[in-house]
ZAMARGU-4260 file (C-alpha; in steps of 0.2 Angstrom, whole numbers, plus 5000, padded with zeros to 4 digits):
<rodrens>
0) 5345/4641/5042 | 5356/4657/5037 | 5370/4660/5051 | 5384/4674/5046 | 5395/4667/5060
5) 5399/4650/5066 | 5404/4656/5083 | 5387/4665/5086 | 5377/4660/5100 | 5359/4665/5097
10) 5347/4668/5113 | 5334/4655/5107 | 5337/4635/5104 | 5340/4633/5083 | 5329/4618/5084
15) 5315/4630/5091 | 5320/4643/5077 | 5318/4631/5063 | 5303/4626/5069 | 5291/4641/5073
20) 5279/4647/5059 | 5284/4663/5059 | 5302/4672/5050 | 5313/4676/5064 | 5328/4689/5060
25) 5343/4693/5071 | 5351/4709/5068 | 5367/4718/5075 | 5370/4735/5080 | 5377/4739/5063
30) 5360/4734/5055 | 5368/4717/5046 | 5358/4701/5047 | 5367/4689/5057 | 5355/4675/5057
35) 5339/4671/5049 | 5328/4654/5049 | 5320/4647/5033 | 5305/4656/5035 | 5312/4671/5033
40) 5324/4666/5020 | 5309/4663/5010 | 5300/4677/5014 | 5314/4689/5012 | 5323/4679/4998
45) 5339/4680/5009 | 5353/4672/4999 | 5368/4665/5010 | 5380/4666/4997 | 5378/4685/4996
50) 5389/4687/5012 | 5386/4700/5025 | 5369/4707/5021 | 5359/4724/5028 | 5343/4723/5036
55) 5338/4738/5026 | 5342/4729/5009 | 5326/4719/5013 | 5315/4729/5024 | 5308/4748/5018
60) 5314/4754/5037 | 5311/4772/5031 | 5294/4769/5033 | 5295/4761/5050 | 5291/4771/5065
65) 5306/4774/5075 | 5297/4771/5091 | 5283/4758/5094 | 5277/4746/5106 | 5266/4736/5094
70) 5265/4729/5079 | 5266/4736/5062 | 5263/4734/5043 | 5279/4736/5032 | 5284/4733/5014
75) 5298/4721/5008 | 5310/4726/4995 | 5313/4711/4986 | 5302/4706/4970 | 5288/4703/4971
80) 5286/4715/4986 | 5274/4711/4999 | 5267/4717/5015 | 5271/4710/5032 | 5268/4711/5048
85) 5284/4715/5060 | 5288/4715/5079 | 5305/4720/5087 | 5313/4716/5103 | 5330/4719/5107
90) 5341/4706/5116 | 5357/4710/5121 | 5368/4717/5108 | 5355/4709/5095 | 5339/4715/5089
95) 5325/4700/5086 | 5312/4704/5071 | 5297/4693/5070 | 5289/4694/5054 | 5273/4685/5049
100) 5263/4687/5030 | 5251/4702/5031 | 5238/4694/5021 | 5238/4708/5008 | 5239/4699/4992
105) 5236/4706/4974 | 5232/4723/4969 | 5249/4728/4977 | 5255/4739/4963 | 5240/4751/4966
110) 5242/4752/4984 | 5262/4755/4986 | 5259/4773/4983 | 5245/4776/4994 | 5253/4766/5008
115) 5270/4776/5006 | 5258/4792/5008 | 5248/4785/5022 | 5264/4780/5033 | 5271/4799/5030
120) 5257/4807/5036 | 5250/4807/5055 | 5233/4809/5046 | 5231/4792/5038 | 5232/4774/5042
125) 5227/4756/5035 | 5215/4743/5040 | 5211/4725/5035 | 5194/4719/5038 | 5182/4705/5033
130) 5165/4711/5030 | 5166/4724/5044 | 5176/4714/5055 | 5194/4721/5057 | 5206/4708/5055
135) 5222/4720/5056 | 5227/4738/5055 | 5243/4749/5059 | 5247/4760/5072 | 5243/4776/5062
140) 5224/4771/5061 | 5222/4766/5079 | 5230/4781/5084 | 5219/4790/5073 | 5204/4785/5085
145) 5213/4784/5100 | 5215/4766/5103 | 5230/4753/5103 | 5230/4741/5089 | 5226/4727/5102
150) 5210/4736/5107 | 5203/4737/5090 | 5209/4721/5080 | 5194/4708/5081 | 5182/4721/5083
155) 5169/4728/5071 | 5172/4743/5061 | 5152/4749/5063 | 5157/4752/5082 | 5167/4767/5077
160) 5154/4775/5064 | 5138/4787/5067 | 5122/4776/5068 | 5117/4788/5055 | 5131/4781/5044
165) 5132/4762/5046 | 5120/4758/5032 | 5128/4769/5018 | 5147/4760/5025 | 5136/4743/5023
170) 5133/4747/5005 | 5150/4753/5001 | 5158/4737/5009 | 5146/4727/4998 | 5153/4735/4981
175) 5166/4726/4971 | 5174/4743/4963 | 5178/4760/4972 | 5183/4773/4959 | 5183/4786/4972
180) 5185/4786/4990 | 5170/4789/5002 | 5168/4799/5017 | 5160/4794/5035 | 5157/4802/5051
185) 5166/4792/5067 | 5169/4793/5084 | 5186/4793/5094 | 5190/4783/5109 | 5184/4800/5119
190) 5168/4803/5111 | 5174/4816/5099 | 5167/4816/5082 | 5181/4812/5068 | 5177/4814/5048
195) 5186/4802/5038 | 5189/4797/5020 | 5189/4779/5014 | 5198/4772/5000 | 5195/4753/4999
200) 5205/4740/4990 | 5196/4723/4988 | 5209/4706/4992 | 5201/4687/4992 | 5210/4675/5004
205) 5200/4657/5002 | 5184/4660/5006 | 5184/4676/5015 | 5181/4693/5008 | 5196/4702/5014
210) 5199/4721/5011 | 5211/4733/5014 | 5208/4751/5014 | 5217/4768/5017 | 5208/4780/5031
215) 5212/4798/5030 | 5208/4808/5044 | 5198/4824/5034 | 5192/4833/5052 | 5201/4850/5049
220) 5197/4850/5029 | 5178/4846/5033 | 5177/4858/5047 | 5184/4872/5036 | 5172/4868/5023
225) 5157/4869/5035 | 5163/4885/5041 | 5165/4891/5023 | 5147/4884/5020 | 5141/4892/5036
230) 5148/4910/5030 | 5141/4908/5015 | 5123/4904/5019 | 5121/4909/5038 | 5122/4924/5047
235) 5136/4925/5059 | 5129/4938/5072 | 5111/4929/5073 | 5115/4913/5067 | 5101/4913/5055
240) 5101/4909/5037 | 5107/4924/5026 | 5100/4931/5012 | 5107/4919/5000 | 5100/4904/5010
245) 5083/4913/5008 | 5084/4916/4990 | 5088/4899/4988 | 5073/4893/4998 | 5062/4902/4990
250) 5069/4895/4972 | 5064/4878/4979 | 5048/4882/4986 | 5043/4890/4967 | 5050/4874/4960
255) 5040/4863/4971 | 5024/4872/4966 | 5025/4874/4949 | 5012/4861/4944 | 5002/4866/4960
260) 4990/4878/4963 | 4996/4884/4980 | 5001/4902/4987 | 5016/4907/4999 | 5022/4923/5005
265) 5038/4934/5009 | 5039/4944/5024 | 5051/4960/5022 | 5053/4965/5041 | 5064/4981/5045
270) 5066/4987/5064 | 5060/5005/5066 | 5072/5017/5071 | 5087/5005/5073 | 5100/5018/5067
275) 5095/5029/5079 | 5098/5016/5093 | 5114/5011/5085 | 5120/5030/5085 | 5113/5034/5102
280) 5119/5019/5112 | 5133/5013/5101 | 5136/4996/5088 | 5137/4985/5102 | 5120/4986/5108
285) 5114/4989/5092 | 5120/4970/5088 | 5113/4964/5105 | 5098/4972/5100 | 5097/4962/5084
290) 5103/4945/5091 | 5087/4946/5104 | 5075/4952/5089 | 5082/4936/5080 | 5077/4924/5097
295) 5061/4931/5096 | 5058/4928/5078 | 5064/4911/5081 | 5048/4908/5091 | 5038/4907/5075
300) 5049/4895/5066 | 5040/4878/5061 | 5036/4868/5045 | 5028/4883/5036 | 5040/4897/5043
305) 5058/4899/5036 | 5066/4914/5044 | 5083/4923/5037 | 5093/4940/5038 | 5092/4949/5027
310) 5106/4963/5031 | 5108/4975/5045 | 5091/4978/5054 | 5081/4968/5041 | 5074/4950/5042
315) 5065/4940/5027 | 5051/4927/5032 | 5045/4914/5022 | 5027/4909/5025 | 5020/4892/5016
320) 5003/4886/5013 | 4995/4902/5012 | 4976/4898/5009 | 4968/4915/5012 | 4974/4933/5016
325) 4969/4930/5034 | 4985/4918/5035 | 4995/4932/5030 | 4986/4945/5042 | 4988/4932/5058
330) 5007/4929/5056 | 5012/4948/5051 | 5001/4952/5068 | 5012/4939/5077 | 5030/4947/5073
335) 5023/4963/5077 | 5016/4956/5094 | 5033/4947/5096 | 5043/4962/5096 | 5030/4973/5105
340) 5037/4971/5122 | 5053/4978/5127 | 5070/4969/5126 | 5083/4972/5141 | 5099/4974/5132
345) 5113/4977/5146 | 5101/4987/5156 | 5093/4997/5145 | 5074/4992/5142 | 5073/4995/5122
350) 5055/4995/5115 | 5055/4992/5096 | 5043/4991/5083 | 5043/4983/5064 | 5037/4989/5049
355) 5034/4974/5036 | 5029/4972/5019 | 5022/4957/5011 | 5024/4950/4994 | 5013/4934/4988
360) 5017/4920/4976 | 5012/4920/4960 | 5002/4936/4962 | 5016/4949/4968 | 5031/4939/4958
365) 5037/4924/4950 | 5055/4923/4956 | 5065/4925/4972 | 5073/4942/4967 | 5055/4948/4962
370) 5046/4944/4977 | 5060/4950/4989 | 5060/4966/4980 | 5042/4968/4980 | 5040/4964/4999
375) 5055/4978/5003 | 5044/4991/4992 | 5030/4986/5002 | 5040/4989/5019 | 5047/5005/5013
380) 5029/5012/5010 | 5024/5008/5027 | 5038/5013/5034 | 5035/5030/5029 | 5017/5032/5030
385) 5016/5026/5050 | 5027/5012/5055 | 5023/4997/5066 | 5011/4990/5053 | 5012/4979/5038
390) 5007/4982/5019 | 5004/4969/5006 | 5013/4973/4989 | 5002/4981/4976 | 5010/4985/4957
395) 5003/5003/4960 | 5017/5005/4975 | 5030/5000/4964 | 5030/5017/4954 | 5029/5026/4971
400) 5046/5017/4976 | 5053/5022/4959 | 5049/5040/4961 | 5059/5040/4979 | 5073/5032/4970
405) 5074/5045/4957 | 5072/5058/4970 | 5086/5049/4981 | 5097/5050/4964 | 5094/5068/4961
410) 5098/5071/4980 | 5116/5065/4977 | 5118/5075/4963 | 5111/5091/4971 | 5123/5089/4985
415) 5137/5088/4973 | 5133/5104/4964 | 5126/5113/4979 | 5110/5116/4971 | 5102/5122/4990
420) 5098/5140/4996 | 5095/5146/5013 | 5078/5155/5016 | 5076/5165/5033 | 5061/5167/5043
425) 5061/5181/5056 | 5058/5179/5075 | 5049/5194/5085 | 5052/5199/5102 | 5033/5203/5108
430) 5039/5215/5122 | 5049/5226/5109 | 5040/5221/5094 | 5058/5218/5085 | 5068/5205/5077
435) 5078/5196/5088 | 5083/5181/5077 | 5080/5173/5061 | 5078/5153/5057 | 5088/5146/5042
440) 5077/5136/5032 | 5084/5124/5018 | 5076/5124/5001 | 5079/5115/4986 | 5074/5121/4968
445) 5077/5107/4954 | 5079/5113/4936 | 5065/5101/4930 | 5055/5094/4944 | 5054/5113/4952
450) 5052/5115/4971 | 5055/5100/4980 | 5047/5101/4996 | 5057/5100/5014 | 5045/5086/5021
455) 5050/5076/5006 | 5070/5080/5005 | 5075/5081/5022 | 5068/5062/5027 | 5077/5056/5011
460) 5093/5064/5017 | 5091/5058/5034 | 5088/5040/5027 | 5103/5042/5014 | 5113/5048/5028
465) 5118/5065/5018 | 5108/5074/5031 | 5126/5077/5040 | 5133/5084/5025 | 5119/5095/5021
470) 5116/5100/5039 | 5135/5105/5041 | 5132/5117/5024 | 5118/5125/5032 | 5128/5129/5048
475) 5142/5136/5037 | 5130/5146/5026 | 5119/5151/5040 | 5134/5158/5051 | 5142/5166/5034
480) 5128/5176/5029 | 5123/5182/5045 | 5141/5188/5048 | 5138/5198/5030 | 5124/5205/5037
485) 5133/5212/5052 | 5147/5218/5041 | 5134/5229/5032 | 5130/5237/5048 | 5113/5228/5050
490) 5108/5225/5069 | 5115/5210/5076 | 5104/5195/5078 | 5106/5178/5081 | 5103/5164/5067
495) 5094/5149/5071 | 5099/5132/5063 | 5088/5116/5065 | 5101/5100/5069 | 5095/5082/5063
500) 5098/5068/5077 | 5111/5060/5066 | 5120/5076/5064 | 5118/5080/5084 | 5125/5064/5090
505) 5141/5063/5078 | 5156/5062/5087 | 5166/5080/5086 | 5151/5091/5081 | 5155/5105/5093
510) 5172/5106/5087 | 5166/5107/5068 | 5154/5120/5074 | 5169/5129/5082 | 5179/5129/5068
515) 5165/5135/5055 | 5163/5150/5068 | 5182/5154/5066 | 5181/5153/5048 | 5166/5164/5045
520) 5171/5177/5060 | 5153/5175/5069 | 5152/5177/5086 | 5146/5162/5095 | 5133/5172/5103
525) 5122/5176/5087 | 5122/5155/5083 | 5107/5147/5089 | 5105/5127/5087 | 5089/5119/5087
530) 5087/5101/5093 | 5069/5090/5094 | 5063/5085/5110 | 5065/5067/5105 | 5083/5069/5101
535) 5086/5077/5119 | 5078/5063/5128 | 5087/5048/5119 | 5103/5048/5127 | 5105/5059/5143
540) 5124/5057/5147 | 5129/5062/5128 | 5115/5076/5127 | 5121/5086/5142 | 5140/5083/5139
545) 5137/5090/5119 | 5125/5104/5127 | 5137/5109/5140 | 5151/5111/5128 | 5140/5122/5116
550) 5136/5133/5132 | 5156/5133/5135 | 5159/5139/5117 | 5144/5152/5119 | 5131/5144/5107
555) 5112/5146/5110 | 5102/5131/5113 | 5083/5129/5109 | 5072/5114/5111 | 5059/5113/5097
560) 5044/5104/5095 | 5042/5103/5114 | 5027/5097/5120 | 5024/5082/5105 | 5035/5069/5113
565) 5037/5060/5130 | 5045/5075/5141 | 5053/5072/5156 | 5055/5087/5168 | 5071/5079/5177
570) 5078/5080/5162 | 5073/5097/5154 | 5079/5104/5173 | 5096/5096/5169 | 5099/5103/5153
575) 5107/5118/5149 | 5095/5125/5138 | 5092/5144/5132 | 5073/5141/5124 | 5059/5131/5123
580) 5050/5132/5105 | 5032/5127/5105 | 5025/5116/5090 | 5015/5125/5078 | 5001/5110/5080
585) 4998/5120/5098 | 4995/5136/5089 | 4986/5133/5074 | 4973/5121/5084 | 4967/5130/5099
590) 4957/5118/5106 | 4954/5118/5125 | 4967/5105/5127 | 4980/5114/5117 | 4976/5131/5125
595) 4980/5121/5140 | 4996/5114/5136 | 5002/5131/5128 | 4999/5139/5146 | 5007/5126/5155
600) 5023/5127/5143 | 5025/5144/5146 | 5023/5144/5165 | 5033/5129/5166 | 5047/5138/5155
605) 5046/5154/5164 | 5050/5145/5180 | 5066/5135/5174 | 5072/5154/5167 | 5070/5148/5149
610) 5063/5159/5136 | 5048/5151/5126 | 5045/5155/5107 | 5029/5149/5099 | 5031/5145/5080
615) 5017/5146/5066 | 5008/5161/5071 | 4997/5164/5057 | 4981/5174/5063 | 4978/5188/5074
620) 4970/5178/5085 | 4985/5167/5089 | 4995/5183/5093 | 4982/5190/5105 | 4982/5173/5115
625) 5002/5172/5116 | 5004/5191/5121 | 4990/5187/5135 | 5001/5172/5141 | 5017/5182/5140
630) 5025/5172/5128 | 5042/5179/5125 | 5044/5177/5105 | 5035/5172/5090 | 5036/5169/5071
635) 5025/5165/5057 | 5017/5168/5042 | 5007/5182/5050 | 5024/5192/5051 | 5034/5184/5037
640) 5035/5169/5025 | 5054/5162/5025 | 5063/5174/5012 | 5079/5173/5002 | 5095/5179/5009
645) 5097/5195/4998 | 5077/5200/5002 | 5080/5201/5022 | 5087/5217/5023 | 5074/5225/5013
650) 5059/5217/5017 | 5063/5217/5036 | 5066/5233/5045 | 5078/5229/5059
</rodrens>
């Protein structure tokens, strides 16, 4: 037994010290070894002739935790190095270290770097097991799972692993070599899930198959990877798969059917009037509506239905095992029915309809991109025609969509080049038979395509958002032209312009109109704006606020297309309107019902102190009927078609 000081009294009988199986070392408060039994001398290769020796010369203390209440694995420094289990205890002014063989022999060179790295990281630990039974582990591994070492040693590692991963772990344990780490899911003591990466090394002791493994906690990394994968393949708002995932799923379905004579369908679903809801009620309500629609669509999910969100208000649905066209009809109608009932979003009962385009594999396309594109084309057609319906793709539809895309491109060019003109249709006072106003109407004359009808380019401008820019141009040019006529000493009359829903609901509209009036020099009383009935009924508070500001500015307001929507007399009495405009359909089709409606509108308007103007007057019978019912104003082809600005003063006798 080595003893540095012959007079040193040890707190243990020397006979016991020499006969215990473990290596025992006593170290003073300066870190020098003052005594060691023979087991310690052999284990650490302590040379008695070396004089005073520092404990740190034999044990890698840099890798030792500064504070621990349990055993831990440490490396010796003398060659060949070995891994030992160390425990310490303070006795008076000495520290007693008990060392025993860690049992890790062979392949030590390949473990040194990993172990050093592991001990410096709170996310890594080391364990030793015999076919899954935990023989030993370090503090870091036990702590990783939320246990003490004493709680896990002697148990099975399978107790901590997800049941679904246990077969996989059993296979990995049986392998002789591992060129790369493998991953598992485990449970912590508190039940939380932890993802671990395992790098095993095999060590043989007698007849036992003893292995050591480096365990790394990769939970944070896996969760980040899962989040990135979710963002790549899922829509965060609705938690539905996104377009990328749908595209991948369709490709897999095509691969599965390459040798089979089977079909599937792609449904392209678009929520009607969603942008209008966004503009009137706000984007928050719009988002909640999308989530509610997604929940309704999820009710259709089964083994043959896969649903994803395309973008904005568009959804995609994959229908597998389509055996006959009736299968497509049935599912399309189910989609429409699912969204027919109102959705209550923060107190608003919102009624939604959908337009659906359907493409069929392999008839409509042979790859995912074609199928989605053709379903989109079919949806576009049904949305333009009638909405709340579905359309199966036909190749003839594609030509119509191409024409629309070409027209859209030309519309953008026309906006840049100012290729629009204003025409004006006179409005007559029936009592004085004089012109009291001119409605400004936008016309587009294309150099190659000729005259583009308003019912083609106005809806397209609405769809693309160009209607706001175009509408502002119309207001400016109409005010500027009216001011020019007044400066030429023509009678002062109002000019009337139509506002789109997008234009009317944009913020700062009244301020923009006020600025236009200031720039052109036109008095506000000579400008009249027309809004449609459906616009007026969409957002009561915003409408009243905007109309009141127009009234304060001195601009007149007419309610266009009256009688074609779902009018509310309560709203009508509250809105600061100047005039009601009867839609042309009631004038040109003088059925008994329409005659009754026109009479009612005129009497109602007069009761509310509102003037009434009828558009679409084309015959003398139309005029006589309106005169008899005491309509205030009229306009139509009977008096004049819309004419160019330069013809107004020559054509019309003010």
